[in-house]
C-alpha positions, 0 to 999 in steps of 0.5 A: 526057116524059109524055103530059100534059106534051106535050099541055099544051105543044102545046095551050098558048094565050096571049093575044096582047099585042103589036101590029103596030108592036111586032112590026115594031120587034122584028123589025127590031131583031133582024134588024139585030143579027143582021146586025151580029153576022154581019158581025163589027161586034159580037163577043165576049160583047156580040155573043153577048148581043145575038144572044140578045136578037135571037133572043128579039125575033124569036121573041116577035114571031112568036108575038105574045106577050111573057112580060114584058108579062104580068108588067108588065101591058103590052099593045100589041095593040089587042084581046085575041085568042086566037092 
């Protein structure tokens, strides 16, 4: 990787576009799906797809930023703060 690319990745700042209720609900859904997958309540292709979705939910809630929200102009965060 080039040094400029690494610098851009490390220095990337996104505006937060997710509020606390949204973050909590995404985290809850992600954890529930993970529990259902690892206890083999859901399995197979559906289980893998849902587990991937759960991972995305948890990761986006941790950084308070959803890329799809920017495409659709959605913002559940009460104020637009840098983070």
